N, C-alpha and C positions, 0 to 999 in steps of 0.2 A: 436808268439808264439805258440805252438803246447797244446796240453791238453795231457792226457795220456789215455782217450779214443780214441785221431785220431792215438794214438801209436800204438794202440792195433789194431785197423782196419789194417792199413799198413803193420804190420807186420803181420796177418796171412792172407792179400790177396797170402801170395808167396804158400799158399798153394790153389791146385784148388776148391775144397769144399767148400772154404769160395770166391770164387773170382765167382763160381757158385750162391751160398747163397748171396749174396750181389748184383750180378750184376757189379760189381767195375773190373781192373785192373788198373797192374801201370805198368807206363812207365820213365822211365829214361833218361838223358840228352836231352840237349838244342835241337838237332836237330829233337831228334825225337817225341818230345814233340811238337815241332813248324809242323810238317808233321803230326799228328795226329791232331791237328787243325787247320788247313788246309784242311784236310778230312771232318771236319765237325762234330766229334765224340766231345759229349758233355762233359767236365772238371767236376770233383766234384771237385778237389783241386789241388793246386799248391802249393811247396814248392823249394824255391830257396835260398843256401846263397848270402849273400851281397846282396839282391834283391834292386836294384836301377830303380824300376818302379812306377807310378802311379795304376797302374794295383792292384783292389779291390780284385781279387784273387790270387792271387800272393801274400803268405804268408813269411815271412823271418825267416830263420832255420840256426843253428848252423850248422859247418861242424861235431862237433864231432855229435849232435843231427840225420842229415843227413845217417852218414858212421853207426849209430845204426839201423836205419830202412829200410836201402838201402838192396837191394838185391846182391847185387855186394861186391864183395871183397876191390874194392877200389871205395868209392861212387864219382857220377857224381856233378856235381854240384846245379841240379835243378833236382826232384823228379815229377810225377803229377799224379794222381787219374783219368780215366776215365771212365764214365758208358760204361758199353757193349752192343754195338746197336744191335737193332733187326735183325736178317737176312733177307736180301734182297730178295727179287722172286726172283722167276727164268723168265728169258726172253723168250719170246717166238719168236723172230726175231734174225736171227744171227745166229753164229753156237754157239755151245757147244761142250765144252769135257768134260767129264765124265774118271776119273782115279779111277783103287780101288786098294787100299794091295802098295802105293806107300810106304815104308818104308823110305827109302835115303833124306834127305831134300835136297840133291844136284839137285839129280835126277827128285825132283820137281823141284825147281828155274831153272835146264834145260825144264823144259817141261812150266813152267811159258813163260820163255825168248821166245821160240816156237810160241807159244801160240800169245803172242803181235807180232810176224815178220808175222805170217797169219791170224791176224786178225780177230780170235777168242773170239767170241761175250763174252762167259763165259766160267769156269774153276770150273767144282763141284766133289771135292775130296767126297772119303767116309766116312764113318763113322771111318770109324777104323783108317786111319787116323790122323783126325782130333783129335781124344781123345789122340795121341802121343803128337802133339804139346800144347795142353792144359796140358800133365803133369808135 
């Protein structure tokens, strides 16, 4: 069961100012949630329709309620809230690529693939682009 306070928290996280204030963000879909868990992000809460698991962190939720709290037009079967990780310090070894004012996500995707191909250790984006991603 999910409380009114939890519903209010989840719906508020759809806005940037509340994500920053609470230090939490929403992830929807089993595959995305599994990837974030595999990366070691800290899980705050997890809601799933027809939850058939012994995991105490997974709460069962109705499809109607999931649709109400979802950011998507058609809700997935799973929604999780994660804590926003602290920024990692910059590496001093290896190649670092710093980009400024990249406005198109497609261009950033190309840059990320090129970094992977050429063995770039880290990619740093200017704050202007980060604001674009968070809005």
